[in-house]
Structure formats: C-alpha cells, structure tokens
C-alpha positions in Angstrom: -16.9 16.4 4.1 -13.8 17.8 5.9 -10.4 16.1 6.1 -10.3 17.1 9.8 -13.2 14.7 10.5 -10.7 11.9 10.0 -8.2 13.2 12.5 -7.2 11.6 15.9 -4.6 12.0 18.5 -2.0 9.2 18.5 0.6 8.9 21.3 4.0 8.6 19.5 4.9 5.5 21.5 2.1 3.6 19.6 3.8 4.2 16.2 5.5 0.8 15.6 9.2 1.3 14.9 10.1 -2.2 14.0 8.3 -5.5 13.1 7.5 -8.1 15.6 9.7 -11.2 15.7 6.9 -13.3 14.3 4.7 -11.8 11.6 1.4 -13.4 12.7 1.8 -12.5 16.4 0.4 -9.0 15.7 -2.9 -8.1 17.3 -6.1 -8.3 15.4 -9.1 -6.1 15.9 -12.2 -7.7 14.4 -14.7 -5.0 13.4 -18.3 -6.2 12.7 -20.2 -3.3 11.1 -23.6 -5.2 11.1 -23.6 -5.5 14.9 -21.1 -2.7 15.8 -19.0 -5.1 17.8 -15.3 -4.7 18.2 -13.3 -7.9 19.1 -9.7 -8.2 20.3 -7.7 -11.2 19.0 -4.4 -12.2 17.4 -3.7 -12.3 13.7 -2.7 -16.0 14.0 -6.4 -16.7 14.7 -7.6 -15.1 11.5 -8.9 -18.4 10.3 -11.6 -18.5 13.0 -13.3 -15.6 11.2 -13.1 -17.1 7.7 -15.1 -19.9 6.2 -14.7 -22.4 3.4 -15.2 -20.7 0.0 -13.8 -17.3 1.1 -11.5 -15.8 -1.4 -8.4 -13.8 -0.2 -7.0 -11.4 -2.7 -3.5 -10.1 -2.1 -1.2 -7.6 -3.8 2.0 -9.5 -4.8 4.0 -6.3 -5.6 7.6 -6.1 -4.3 9.1 -2.9 -2.9 12.0 -1.6 -4.9 15.1 -0.3 -3.2 13.8 3.0 -4.6 15.5 5.6 -2.4 18.6 7.0 -4.0 20.9 9.6 -2.7 23.0 11.6 -5.2 24.6 14.9 -6.0 23.9 17.5 -8.6 26.7 17.5 -11.1 27.1 21.3 -11.5 26.9 22.3 -7.8 27.4 19.2 -5.6 24.0 19.8 -3.9 22.7 16.7 -2.3 19.6 15.3 -4.1 17.4 12.5 -2.7 15.3 10.7 -5.3 12.4 8.3 -4.7 11.5 6.2 -7.8 7.7 6.2 -8.1 6.9 4.7 -11.5 8.7 3.4 -14.6 7.3 5.2 -17.6 9.3 3.1 -20.1 12.6 1.3 -20.1 14.9 4.1 -18.9 12.4 6.8 -17.9 11.2 7.1 -14.4 8.7 9.4 -12.6 10.4 10.3 -9.2 9.7 12.3 -6.1 12.6 14.6 -5.4 13.4 15.7 -1.8 15.4 18.8 -2.8 13.2 19.5 -5.8 14.0 23.3 -6.1 17.5 22.5 -7.3 16.4 20.1 -10.0 15.2 21.7 -13.2 15.0 20.4 -16.8 18.5 19.5 -17.9 19.8 18.9 -14.3 22.0 15.8 -14.1 22.3 13.9 -10.8 25.2 11.5 -10.1 24.8 8.4 -7.9 27.9 6.6 -6.7 30.2 8.9 -8.6 28.4 8.6 -11.9 27.8 4.8 -11.9 24.2 5.8 -12.4 23.2 9.2 -13.8 19.7 10.7 -13.9 18.9 13.6 -16.2 15.8 15.6 -15.5 13.7 15.9 -18.7 10.4 17.1 -17.2 9.3 19.1 -14.1 5.9 18.3 -12.6 4.1 19.6 -9.6 4.7 18.8 -5.9 8.3 17.8 -6.2 7.8 15.3 -9.0 10.4 15.0 -11.8 10.8 12.7 -14.8 14.4 11.4 -15.2 16.2 9.6 -18.0 18.5 7.1 -16.4 22.0 6.5 -17.9 23.9 3.4 -16.8 25.7 0.2 -17.8 24.2 -3.2 -17.4 20.8 -4.2 -15.9 19.0 -1.3 -14.1 17.3 -3.4 -11.4 20.6 -5.1 -10.5 22.2 -1.7 -10.2 19.4 -0.5 -8.1 19.8 -3.4 -5.7 23.3 -2.2 -5.0 22.8 1.6 -4.9 19.3 2.0 -3.6 17.7 1.6 -0.2 14.3 0.4 0.9 12.2 3.5 1.3 10.8 3.1 4.8 8.1 5.6 5.8 9.3 8.8 7.5 7.6 8.0 10.8 9.9 4.9 11.2 13.2 6.1 12.8 14.8 2.8 13.8 17.1 1.0 11.4 15.6 -2.1 9.8 18.1 -4.9 10.1 16.3 -7.3 7.7 15.0 -5.5 4.6 12.8 -8.5 3.8 10.6 -7.7 6.8 9.3 -4.7 4.8 8.3 -7.2 2.1 5.3 -9.6 2.2 6.2 -13.3 2.1 4.4 -13.4 -1.3 6.1 -10.4 -2.9 7.1 -11.3 -6.5 6.8 -8.4 -8.9 9.2 -5.4 -8.3 7.8 -2.0 -8.8 6.5 -0.4 -5.6 7.8 2.5 -3.5 6.0 1.2 -0.4 4.8 -2.1 0.9 1.2 -3.3 1.0 1.5 -3.5 4.8 -1.7 -5.4 5.6 0.1 -8.4 4.0 3.1 -8.2 6.3 1.1 -10.2 9.0 0.9 -13.3 6.8 3.3 -16.2 6.8 3.4 -19.2 4.4 2.3 -21.4 7.3 -0.8 -19.3 7.9 -1.7 -19.4 4.2 -1.3 -23.2 4.2 -3.7 -23.5 7.1 -6.2 -21.2 5.6 -6.1 -23.0 2.2 -6.6 -26.3 4.1 -9.8 -25.0 5.6 -11.1 -24.2 2.1 -10.0 -20.5 1.7 -8.8 -19.6 -1.8 -5.9 -17.2 -2.3 -5.5 -15.1 -5.4 -2.9 -12.6 -6.5 -3.0 -9.3 -8.4 -0.5 -6.5 -8.7 -0.7 -2.8 -7.9 2.5 -0.8 -8.0 2.3 1.4 -4.9 3.2 5.0 -5.3 2.0 8.4 -4.4 -1.7 7.4 -4.8 -1.4 5.3 -1.7 0.9 7.4 0.6 0.6 11.0 -0.6 -0.6 13.3 2.2 -3.8 15.3 1.8 -3.1 19.0 1.7 -6.7 20.3 1.2 -9.4 20.9 3.8 -12.3 19.5 1.8 -12.1 15.7 1.1 -13.5 15.9 -2.5 -10.8 18.4 -3.5 -8.0 15.8 -3.1 -6.8 14.2 -6.3 -5.2 10.8 -6.3 -2.0 10.0 -8.1 -2.3 7.2 -10.7 -0.9 3.8 -9.9 -0.5 0.8 -12.3 -2.2 -2.5 -11.8 -2.5 -5.9 -13.4 -5.1 -8.7 -13.1 -4.6 -12.0 -15.0 -7.2 -13.9 -17.0 -7.1 -16.8 -14.5 -7.7 -14.5 -11.5 -10.5 -12.6 -13.2 -12.2 -15.8 -14.0 -12.0 -17.1 -10.5 -13.2 -13.8 -9.0 -16.2 -13.8 -11.4 -17.0 -17.4 -10.4 -16.8 -16.5 -6.7 -19.1 -13.5 -7.2 -21.6 -15.7 -9.1 -21.5 -18.2 -6.2 -21.9 -15.5 -3.6 -18.6 -16.3 -1.9 -17.0 -13.6 0.2 -14.2 -11.8 -1.6 -11.8 -10.4 1.0 -9.2 -7.9 0.1 -5.9 -8.0 1.9 -5.1 -4.3 2.2 -6.3 -1.1 0.7 -4.3 -1.5 -2.5 -6.0 -4.8 -3.3 -9.3 -3.2 -2.5 -8.7 -0.2 -4.7 -7.6 -2.4 -7.6 -10.6 -4.6 -7.4 -13.0 -1.7 -7.0 -11.4 0.2 -9.9 -11.6 -2.8 -12.2 -15.1 -4.0 -11.2 -16.4 -0.4 -11.4 -15.4 -0.1 -15.0 -16.8 -3.4 -16.3 -19.4 -4.5 -13.7 -17.4 -7.6 -13.5 -13.8 -8.6 -13.0 -11.7 -8.3 -16.2 -8.1 -9.2 -16.9 -6.1 -6.1 -17.8 -3.0 -4.1 -17.3 -4.2 -0.6 -16.5 -3.9 2.2 -14.0 -6.3 3.8 -11.5 -6.6 7.0 -9.5 -9.7 5.8 -7.6 -10.3 7.7 -4.4 -12.6 5.9 -1.9 -14.2 7.9 0.9 -17.5 7.7 2.8 -20.5 7.7 0.5 -18.7 5.3 -1.9 -20.7 2.1 -2.8 -18.5 -1.0 -2.7 -19.2 -3.5 -5.5 -16.1 -5.7 -5.7 -15.2 -6.8 -2.1 -17.1 -8.1 0.9 -14.5 -7.9 3.7 -11.2 -6.1 4.3 -8.0 -6.9 6.1 -6.1 -3.7 6.8 -3.7 -1.9 9.2 -4.3 1.1 11.4 -3.6 4.1 9.3 -2.4 7.7 9.6 -4.8 10.4 10.6 -6.4 12.4 7.8 -5.1 9.9 5.2 -6.8 8.5 2.2 -6.4 5.1 3.8 -8.4 5.8 6.9 -11.1 7.4 4.6 -11.3 4.1 2.6 -11.7 2.2 5.9 -14.4 4.6 7.1 -16.2 4.2 3.8 -16.2 0.4 4.2 -16.9 0.1 7.9 -18.8 3.3 8.5 -17.1 6.5 9.7 -18.5 6.4 13.3 -17.6 2.8 13.9 -14.1 3.3 12.3 -13.3 6.2 14.6 -14.6 4.3 17.6 -12.4 1.3 16.6 -9.4 3.7 16.4 -10.2 5.2 19.8 -10.4 1.7 21.3 -7.2 0.6 19.6 -5.4 3.6 21.2 -6.9 2.9 24.6 -5.7 -0.7 24.4 -2.3 0.0 23.2 -2.5 -1.3 19.7 0.6 -0.6 17.5 -0.1 1.7 14.5 1.0 2.1 10.9 3.3 0.0 8.7 4.7 -2.4 11.3 1.7 -2.1 13.5 -1.3 -4.3 14.3 -4.2 -5.3 12.1 -7.9 -5.0 11.6 -10.4 -7.4 9.9 -13.6 -5.7 8.8 -15.9 -8.7 8.9 -19.3 -8.6 7.0 -20.7 -12.0 7.9 
C-alpha cells in the first residue's frame, strides 16, 4: 500500500485560515458506507443522524501554549521549541525547529533567561529532551511566554486563542487541538443529551503521533510516535455497558478513535488506565471499539486520512474528498466536518 494512494489536489483557497463565527455553522458531509451515499448538511443538524442510546466519546485535552521562541546562550542563534510531551516534572520531549544547533549541553534562554532549557538528550527527526529551569509554576510561566502552536498551513493571526480549543477542553497537555471537536457548542451538547445521547470524556495528549508527516513511500514503513492517554473507571464501565447493549459508540475525532481502539485492542473490552499508544490505523485494520466517527477533512497523504479510509473504505473516502472539493468545503483544522454513519 503506497502513501501516494492517499494523495489529492486541494486548491489553496479551500484551506480554512480562520474559524467560522459560530462553531456549529460549519458544513457536515454525512458518509454512509453501507449505501455509499454522501449527504450535504450543516453540523448544527448532527442530531438528525443520532438516536437515543448513542454514545459520543470526546477527547478533553487542552492545547498548551507550547510554542516557545528562544536564543542559544553561547551564540545567540534563534531556536524555536515545540513542547511535545512531559516526561516528568521538569523534563520535556520537544520538537526543535533549528535542531542542528542544539546538542547535548546546549542551553536555550527564553525571555532573557526567565525560562532556561538545557538539552540532555538528542533524538531523531529534530526531537530533543530538555531539562527546564525556572522559578514558580511551569504552566503559569508557559501561559505568559508560550504561544498556541497553530498548524503551519494557517497563515492568518488567530485573534481569540480559545477558538483553537474545544468548549470541553480541560486537561492541558497537547501540542495540537482535537479539531473534530471544534464544531461543538455547549448548546449543541445540551440538545443531543436531551434526545438521549450520552457524552463521555477521555484524554489523549496530542503530539507527533497525530500530526507528524509521513516521509516514506510504503504505508507500513511509517512508525507512529507514542502519545499518552487516560480512560477513567467510570467511562470504561459506561463504554462496556454500551457495548453490551449494542449501542453505537461514536468517536469525536481520530484521537478519540485511536485511544478507544488501542485500549479495546489490548483487553477486548474497555479498561480504565493511564497508558500510551503508537497505534497506526490504515486500510485493512479491523475496528473493534467504535461504530461511527466524526472527523474533519485531513491533509493528503496523512495518517489521519488513512484512518478515515480504513473506517469508511478507501474508494468512498477519496470520492467524498473529491466531492468536498467540488462543492467548496473548507479543509483542515478550521474547516468543515464529516460524519461516517454506520446505521
């Protein structure tokens, strides 16, 4: 299976540069794999495709202001650092933009030394492990010194950083947003719950595993980066009960999907745990944990479009993308949405 099989030509004007004024006013393409139908609608009407007993599972991670711009102490070279994962209290795995100048022992100053990062380990593909040195509470310092790490294809300034957070974001730790969730409002959740839909939370800290580009030609040669996740006892119990009662479990986003599939795949049931996963889902994968998927329109040749193709079928997925382009859907993080509806 070749990576190029998941490529498509996207006009640049269809890459959404800013969020809509109202989150739920985005367009919704409903994909029905059993019939092959593609329906055009609005996300605000999602409830028309759900039924009492459905279980929505969402990733309640919160995006850190994880992008830091500093200078190398010895030379003054500019160094951009993206926090990926906290290893322990003061040690972070980071992606470094100017990685060639950062070696073991390199010290980077941020805001004239208010925060210092000392490189203690060099890893592949621009990844470094830093020991952070600072006074006070790290996350409070990060709120002042860091910036929300918008994807590189977004060139417009984001005036309200909360628009790159879901309305249910609670647990800080991610370097990117679970963008399928950006379409939801509290009002929409209230309406869905009133019609008998249950909403459950888990956490996956989004890092390179989600947004790292594929640099190989053969799909199976790509290796995912590990990401940390957490499922509570209460949520695991409710998911197992839903599975037993044959209720539809609907993942909001690929990160929720991957968390559920990784967890269920290990135990053949949902189990409470704090763990990590490098699960890579592409066509040929057998889904066990979820029944439907809400997602965005993803980058060509990405692991995300491969997951969607695995779930909806590759031919139908590429047809849906082609139709979305023809009809002027907005793509990527601030773009429109898709509901893959197995009835």
